[in-house]
N, C-alpha and C positions, 0 to 999 in steps of 0.2 A: 902271731897268736898271743892274746893278752888275757889277764885275769880280770873278769868283769864283776865277780863277787867272791868274797873270801871270809871264812871264819878261821882265823889263824890257828894252825895246829889240827884242824879238823876237816875243812872243806875248801875247795877251790872250784869255781865255775869259770870255764874258759870261753873265749869269744866264739869258738867253733862249736859250742854246745857241750863239749866234753866236761864231765864232772869227775873231779878227783877227790876221794875221801881218804884221809890219813887216819887209820884205825889205831886206837890205843891198844894196850895189852888185852889179849883175848884168852878165853879159857875153853878148852874142848869139853864136850860132854863126856861122861863116864858112867857106864852102867855097872861099874864095880863100886864097892863101898868106898866112899870118899874119905872116911875117917872123921867126917864131920856130921855123920848121921843121916846123910841123904845120898841118892844117886841121881843121875840125869841122863836124858836121852833126847836126841834131835829127831824131830818128826817132820814130815812133809804134809802141809795142810792143803795146798793146791799147787801141783807141779807146773801147771800151765801159766800161772801168773808171774813169778812163783811166790807163794807164801809158805814160810816154814815156821817152826816153833821149837821150843825146848821144854820138856816135861821134867819137873823136879818131884821126886818121890821120897818122902821121909822113910827111914828104915824103922819099922815097928815090929820086931820079932815077936811072934806069938799072938799078934793081934790081927783080926780080920774085920774090924769095924769099918764102916763107911766113913770116908773123909770128905770134907768140903773141898771145893775147887776154886782156886783164885786164878783168873785169867788176867795176865799182866801185859800192859802195852808200854814199851820203853819211851823215853823222851828223846829230845834232840832236834826240836824245831821242825819236825816232820822230814828233816833232810839228812840227819845223821843218827847214829845209834844202832845198837844190835843187842839181842839177848846173849850173844857170845862175849860181849865186853866183860872183862873180869869183874868190874864193880857190880854189874847186874847179876852175873852168875853167882857171885858170893852172897849178895844180899838176898836173892830169891831162894837159893839153896838153904841158907840159914833160916829164912822165914818159913819155909816148908817144915823145918824141924821145930821151930819155936811155936808155930801155930798148929802143927799136926794137920797139914793140908796138902793137897796136891796142887802144884803150880804149873800152869801152862803159860809160858812167856812167848809172845808172838813177834816174829820178824815180818812186818808189813812192808810193802813197797814204798820207797822214799822219793820225795820231791828233790830237785825240780823235775826230774824225769817223769815222775808220777804225781801230779798235783792233786790236791784235795778235790773231790771227796774220796779218792782211791784208798787212802789210809783207813777211812771209816768203813768203806766197803770190805776191805781185806780183813779188818778186825771183826766185823760182823760175821764174815765167812768162818772165822776161827770158832765162833759159837756153833755154827752149823756143823762144822767138823767134829767138835766136842760131842754134840748130840748124836751124830752118826757113829762115832768111834767108841763111845762109852761102853758098848756091849761087846766089842770085839778086840780092842786094843788092850793087851795084857797089862800095860802100865796104868790103865784106867779102870781095872777090875773093881777097885775099892772106891771109885769116884762116886760121890753122891751128887748127881747133877740136879737134884732138887734144892741144893744149897750151893749156888754158884755166885761168886763175887767178882766184880770187875775193878781193877786197880791199874794205876799208871802214874808216872811222874811227868811234870812239865807238859810237853805236847801229848804225852801218853795220858795225862789227866784230862786234857781236852778231848782225846779220843774216847775215854770212858764215858763222858757226858754224851757225846754225839752218837756213840753206839747204843747207849741206853735209850735215847730218843728214837733211834731207828728201830730198835726192838719193839718199843711200845707202839709206834705208828705203823709198823709192818704187821702187827699182831702175829708175830712169829709163831709158827706151828711146831717148832722143834721142842724137845723135851727138857731143855735147859730152863731152870727157874732162877732168875737173878734176884738174889735177896738183898744185896747192898752194893754200894759204890764207894771206893776208897780213892780219893783224888789227892795226890801228893804234889804240892806246889804247881797247881794247874796253870796252863798257858792259854790265856784268853786275850782279847783285844777289842778295839773299836776305833772308828775314825775320830771320835771325840777323845781327847787326852784326859787322863785322870789328873787329879790335883798335883800329885807327885811328878807326873810327866810334864805338866804345864810349868811347874816351878823350875824345870831345867835340871832337877836332881837326877843323877845317874844317866847323863847324856849318852854315855857309851852303851848302857843297857838298852836305852830307847832305840838307838841306831841298830843294835844287834837284833832286837826283837823285830823291828821293821824289816830288816834284811831277811830273816827267816820267813816272815809273812809274805814278802814279795816273791820269794822263791817257791812258796807252797800254796798260795791261794789260787783258785781257779782263774784262768786267763780272763781278764776283763772285770774281775771282782776287786773290791777294796776290803778294808778291815771291818766293814759292817756286814760282810758275808756271815750267814747264820752260824757257820762252823767256828768262826772267830768270835763274833759278838753274840753271846747266848741270848741276849734280849731280842734278837731279830728272828729267832726261830718261831715258826707258826705251830704252836702247841696248844691244844684245846684244854679247857678246864678238866674235862674227863680224863684226858691223857696225863695231865699233871697228877691227877688222883691215883694213877697207876705207877707213878715214878717211884723207884726203890728208895730206901733209906740211904742217906749219904753222910760220909764223914770227909771233911776237907782239912788237910794238913797244910799249914803254912809255916814259914821260917822267918824269924825276926829280921834277919839281915838280907832277905831275898827281895829283890826289886819287884818281883811278881806277887808279893804278899798282898798288895792293895787289890789286885785282880781276884785273888782268892777270897778275900773278905767280901768283895762285891758279889761274887758268885754265891757264897753262902747266904748273904742277905737276900739275894734275888730268889733263891729257893725257899727261904722262909716266907716271903711274900706269896709264893705259890702254894703254901701250905704243905711243902715237902718236909719230911722229917730229916733234919740236918744238924750235924754237930761240927763245931770248929775246934781244932786242936793246934796250938802254936808251940814250936820249938824256938824259944825266944832268942837264943844266942847262936843260931845256926844259919847257914847260907843255902842257896838254891841247890837242890838235889845232893845234899851232904851225904845221904845214905848210899849214893853211888860212888862218890869220891872217897868216902870213909866208911866202908861197909862193916868194919869191925869196931867202930867207935861206940862209946857209951850212949851217945845220942841216937845212933842207929838201933842199938839194942832196945832203947826205950820206945822208939817208933814201932819196932816189931812187936813189942808187948802191947802197945796201944792198938795196933791192927788186929792182933790176936783177940783182944777183948771185944772189939767190934764184931769180928767174924763169928765168934762163939756166943754172941748175944742173940743169935737167931736159931 
């Protein structure tokens, strides 16, 4: 038995099809006061698939006002990652407090066992669950599902875009109203290389990105699959007219910055309301690796401003 694909420290795919994931430090949910101003609870979104999630609720003694809801999709090249990872838990709990929002973080099924579009379908299902549970789940009693935002980093940012497209094209009948999308360092691609990729800069990053795409794309597809290459999606002018407002966060030292800029520019051409925000001296998903940093604190403030502009 040999290793046929590997992300050192995170993932090994063996020749017999077995996938080994090496998890970093995780954090359990706690419905007790965290001492940081929030509490958290794990929920089952669909036990058959399975899809689970974690709800973060800010502690607001004496207040009964309705709170916006942020649905968050973690990154990891569609192959690794979890809402239980300490970095995500800390970042999202603190974001719930900073923004005074309820956060639903989703654990969708991972590739290569579950190739795309399964992640898109699972995350779409989380919106159906939110719509159905808002009136009965005690932790969602204060959820204002007329003010729902989708966010995610890296592959999760990709999922945000593709779930939004699915919502628009399916003309979803659930009660959730998506007001805006917040994509952090989104992970897109194409068969055609960008100028930076062609120049041979960041060869290791190109190989790593290709590896994740090879493990996650539908069998028989290449990087021009519409989930990877946003320009290939069949979206009508009327559908673009219903696309939510978008903010794209990029990082100056991130190899994927170029793709984020391309995505923002593409949306502008489609007449979508889009804003671009750059953290000039930061790297890819710094908010997960350094959830207590000044840069992460600034990101949370920027996200808060976007959310509360609606």
